[in-house]
VOGU-3710 file (C-alpha; in Angstrom, 3 decimals, decimal comma):
1> xxxxxxxxxx> -34,906/6,685/1,092  -31,192/6,099/1,015  -30,895/2,886/2,991  -27,892/2,115/5,121  -26,553/-1,427/5,318  -24,895/-2,796/8,447  -21,145/-2,314/8,478  -19,187/-5,549/8,641  -16,471/-5,888/11,304  -12,944/-4,937/10,280
11> xxxxxxxxxx> -10,935/-8,033/9,424  -7,382/-8,223/8,214  -7,329/-11,939/7,524  -10,329/-13,898/6,388  -9,485/-16,634/8,856  -9,477/-14,321/11,848  -12,413/-13,265/13,984  -12,366/-9,977/15,899  -11,690/-10,134/19,647  -13,305/-7,289/21,523
21> xxxxxxxxxx> -10,537/-6,346/23,957  -8,110/-3,495/24,343  -4,662/-3,819/25,863  -2,819/-0,815/27,246  0,700/-0,961/28,671  1,209/-4,711/28,298  4,118/-6,939/27,351  4,019/-9,121/24,254  5,777/-12,495/24,467  7,205/-14,520/21,588
31> xxxxxxxxxx> 5,998/-18,115/21,476  9,353/-19,147/19,970  11,852/-17,951/22,580  9,696/-16,886/25,539  11,135/-13,362/25,436  9,170/-10,145/25,032  8,997/-7,566/22,268  11,065/-4,458/23,045  13,315/-1,795/21,495  16,961/-2,897/21,453
41> xxxxxxxxxx> 19,166/-0,890/23,829  18,336/2,201/25,833  17,497/4,629/23,012  13,935/5,449/21,978  13,493/7,126/18,600  13,087/6,792/14,849  14,895/3,769/13,452  15,607/1,974/16,736  15,399/-1,740/16,002  12,785/-3,797/17,833
51> xxxxxxxxxx> 13,591/-7,344/18,940  13,043/-9,525/21,985  14,589/-9,340/25,453  13,884/-11,081/28,776  10,357/-10,088/29,728  11,391/-8,493/33,041  13,506/-6,036/31,016  11,013/-5,387/28,218  9,100/-2,211/27,421  5,313/-2,232/27,291
61> xxxxxxxxxx> 3,008/-1,696/24,337  -0,502/-0,515/23,552  -2,049/-3,064/21,200  -5,686/-3,624/20,336  -7,148/-6,712/18,677  -8,378/-5,644/15,299  -6,657/-3,168/13,012  -4,562/-0,261/14,275  -1,172/0,984/15,405  1,010/-0,899/17,897
71> xxxxxxxxxx> 2,397/1,874/20,104  5,272/1,865/22,569  3,389/2,822/25,730  3,727/6,420/26,794  5,479/7,507/23,578  4,649/8,758/20,096  6,475/5,832/18,470  4,864/2,898/16,667  6,015/-0,538/15,548  7,070/-0,090/11,895
81> xxxxxxxxxx> 7,623/-2,873/9,332  9,718/-1,016/6,749  7,868/-1,581/3,482  5,540/-4,127/5,068  5,661/-6,218/1,902  8,813/-8,345/2,092  10,132/-11,318/4,052  13,028/-10,802/6,471  12,544/-7,063/6,998  13,605/-5,777/10,398
91> xxxxxxxxxx> 10,985/-4,106/12,560  11,748/-0,797/14,214  10,333/2,191/16,027  9,122/5,136/13,993  7,010/8,170/14,753  3,377/7,121/14,620  1,388/8,001/11,503  -2,066/6,441/12,041  -3,195/4,588/8,941  0,286/4,313/7,407
101> xxxxxxxxxx> 0,428/0,885/5,766  3,647/-0,369/7,395  2,431/0,735/10,842  -1,062/-0,731/10,651  -1,200/-4,160/12,245  -3,963/-6,636/12,942  -3,893/-8,654/16,172  -5,879/-11,790/15,409  -7,689/-14,069/17,816  -5,071/-16,768/17,111
111> xxxxxxxxxx> -2,359/-14,440/18,486  -0,720/-13,278/15,270  0,290/-9,690/14,555  -0,199/-9,149/10,812  0,025/-6,169/8,465  -3,562/-5,115/7,750  -4,414/-5,801/4,127  -1,031/-7,431/3,514  0,567/-10,865/3,676  3,301/-10,281/6,283
121> xxxxxxxxxx> 3,273/-11,259/9,974  5,517/-10,331/12,879  7,886/-13,294/13,118  10,570/-14,319/15,600  13,436/-15,726/13,532  16,609/-17,442/14,706  19,336/-15,643/16,652  20,835/-14,218/13,478  17,531/-13,104/11,948  15,958/-11,733/15,121
131> xxxxxxxxxx> 12,486/-10,219/15,071  11,354/-9,687/11,493  8,462/-9,786/9,072  7,646/-13,016/7,261  4,796/-14,234/5,107  1,904/-15,285/7,342  1,832/-19,078/7,396  -0,689/-21,361/9,061  1,013/-23,461/11,728  4,107/-21,242/11,971
141> xxxxxxxxxx> 4,556/-20,895/15,729  7,316/-18,302/15,212  4,433/-15,927/14,458  2,554/-16,451/17,722  2,699/-13,529/20,214  0,983/-13,679/23,584  -0,238/-10,568/25,376  0,786/-10,902/29,023  -1,152/-9,578/32,007  0,906/-7,765/34,633
151> xxxxxxxxxx> 2,010/-10,284/37,264  -0,961/-12,099/38,734  -3,326/-9,189/38,125  -6,204/-10,208/35,853  -6,672/-8,209/32,677  -9,392/-5,602/33,404  -12,827/-5,991/31,918  -12,322/-5,238/28,239  -13,740/-2,101/26,667  -15,870/-2,394/23,535
161> xxxxxxxxxx> -13,977/-2,363/20,254  -14,344/1,079/18,651  -16,584/1,110/15,605  -16,631/3,211/12,484  -18,619/6,413/12,616  -21,770/7,098/10,639  -21,104/7,683/6,969  -18,067/5,450/6,423  -18,461/3,590/3,116  -16,803/0,170/3,128
171> xxxxxxxxxx> -16,012/-1,971/0,081  -17,756/-5,246/0,858  -15,282/-7,434/-1,033  -12,207/-5,801/0,541  -12,230/-6,292/4,294  -11,118/-3,281/6,299  -10,991/-0,827/3,367  -13,130/2,319/3,090  -13,793/5,032/0,500  -11,176/7,692/1,323
181> xxxxxxxxxx> -9,990/11,049/0,009  -6,325/10,529/-0,922  -3,496/12,664/0,411  -4,865/13,628/3,804  -6,387/17,002/2,902  -9,835/18,243/1,998  -8,869/20,120/-1,185  -10,645/20,450/-4,518  -9,311/17,774/-6,851  -7,682/14,816/-5,036
191> xxxxxxxxxx> -8,568/11,291/-6,080  -10,915/9,192/-3,981  -9,768/5,601/-3,448  -9,654/2,850/-0,784  -7,556/2,998/2,381  -7,738/1,390/5,814  -10,997/2,181/7,581  -10,321/4,804/10,267  -12,028/4,948/13,641  -13,528/8,276/14,685
201> xxxxxxxxxx> -10,548/9,085/16,910  -8,070/8,976/14,019  -7,048/12,394/12,652  -8,106/11,644/9,062  -11,406/9,918/9,821  -13,334/12,917/8,460  -11,974/12,079/4,982  -14,005/8,833/5,092  -17,352/10,162/6,331  -19,912/10,779/3,566
211> xxxxxxxxxx> -23,516/11,939/3,453  -26,195/12,756/0,881  -25,863/16,478/0,194  -29,532/17,387/0,624  -30,806/14,571/2,819  -31,469/10,848/2,689  -32,904/10,480/-0,811  -32,647/7,812/-3,490  -30,619/10,080/-5,781  -28,256/12,744/-4,484
221> xxxxxxxxxx> -24,716/14,053/-4,471  -22,335/12,502/-1,919  -20,507/15,090/0,167  -18,038/14,952/3,035  -19,837/15,320/6,364  -17,144/17,724/7,583  -17,014/19,688/4,295  -20,466/19,545/2,690  -19,334/21,789/-0,169  -17,022/18,991/-1,438
231> xxxxxxxxxx> -18,557/16,042/-3,295  -17,631/12,754/-4,942  -17,264/13,370/-8,683  -16,865/11,123/-11,728  -15,675/13,957/-13,972  -17,218/15,747/-16,935  -17,395/12,806/-19,353  -17,508/9,610/-17,296  -16,719/6,322/-18,983  -15,386/2,879/-18,068
241> xxxxxxxxxx> -12,177/3,263/-16,074  -12,726/6,903/-15,146  -11,249/7,887/-11,772  -13,127/9,430/-8,856  -12,220/12,838/-7,428  -13,290/15,225/-4,695  -14,641/18,418/-6,244  -16,719/21,432/-5,274  -20,336/20,291/-5,203  -21,598/23,238/-7,242
251> xxxxxxxxxx> -19,128/22,340/-9,983  -19,878/18,620/-10,082  -21,756/18,001/-13,322  -21,739/14,217/-12,956  -22,030/13,840/-9,221  -25,537/12,496/-8,722  -25,469/8,967/-7,320  -28,310/6,475/-7,011  -28,077/4,044/-4,104  -29,418/0,708/-5,347
261> xxxxxxxxxx> -31,008/-2,008/-3,267  -28,178/-4,440/-4,014  -25,596/-2,133/-2,429  -24,254/-0,262/-5,466  -23,659/3,439/-6,099  -24,894/4,059/-9,643  -24,076/7,297/-11,442  -27,493/8,804/-12,159  -28,508/8,792/-15,808  -25,850/6,241/-16,769
271> xxxxxxxxxx> -25,141/2,541/-16,380  -21,858/3,264/-14,570  -21,256/2,204/-10,959  -18,682/2,990/-8,305  -16,181/0,154/-8,743  -12,969/-1,121/-7,126  -10,237/-1,453/-9,767  -9,333/-5,047/-9,006  -5,893/-5,019/-10,661  -4,753/-1,820/-8,927
281> xxxxxxxxxx> -1,806/-2,125/-6,556  -0,848/-0,836/-3,127  0,457/2,737/-3,284  2,393/3,622/-0,101  2,189/7,316/0,687  1,864/9,638/3,661  -0,136/10,151/5,745  -1,855/6,865/4,789  -1,463/4,290/2,042  -3,899/3,670/-0,793
291> xxxxxxxxxx> -4,687/-0,037/-1,117  -6,963/-0,018/-4,162  -8,048/2,575/-6,733  -11,681/3,425/-7,344  -13,204/3,973/-10,770  -16,569/3,970/-12,507  -17,409/0,875/-14,535  -20,427/-0,577/-16,264  -22,815/-1,859/-13,619  -23,128/-5,632/-13,642
301> xxxxxxxxxx> -25,139/-8,018/-11,500  -23,054/-10,084/-9,092  -19,950/-7,876/-9,391  -18,709/-7,679/-5,790  -16,265/-4,905/-6,747  -19,343/-2,670/-6,970  -20,961/-3,460/-3,618  -20,496/-1,121/-0,644  -21,822/-1,038/2,924  -22,466/2,165/4,850
311> xx> -22,001/2,614/8,601  -25,199/3,674/10,334
//
């Protein structure tokens, strides 16, 4: 039987533990200046800079511990970090694109707001710098943001943190990244790589949900749950370094995968395994970024780039 391993919690930073709370319509206060995060001025729209203002004048946000968008409450605009890769970038409002790298933040249990899968944190600089991104640094109190309850009203009993739906395949050595069809569409031919793991409510979650084509067997094709005629393919002549694609299942000559007991996906009849290309780089694109490329590579014991967990 195809066995399913427990899915590990989504983590953006190895030092952070998930906090199972959800905050809707709350203010977020800078530890540095005591002011609260808010758009600058009266306008709300693409490109409006976000900084800090006195908390009684600040807008409210929807922010959930764990990985996800930070939304201006009651709007379609998200907190956006520009590229999300550089120090001293301004932060701004931009139309929300769930899963977009520069809009995907991780609220840690030590009160930091960090780019998921990146090295940048939301940082309150000096008066000239304002609110910006800066490399996450232990002990940097400019990067501490406190979620404030409204007045003296206690925060309501927290809701459970949403979990990934059945069939999400997560790369064990790359926290928060799942096997994903690139480009946001279920066509014949796109590459299959690693992006942020999407919760079931996200519009592209179906491009991360996989199932054995004919049932839970040791050896089978892997198809999309929502489009069972489309399968994970290693191409006609697979070899080390070959990319993965989504192709019509009836045309996939090399699409039989064996699920091994040590968590690998082995291409049936070969010694090639599904493998994270370790040296691959972030590729920002819409509607969601690709963080790492997938390939097939010679199976090797102890290679954590070849180990994957499946949500039950």
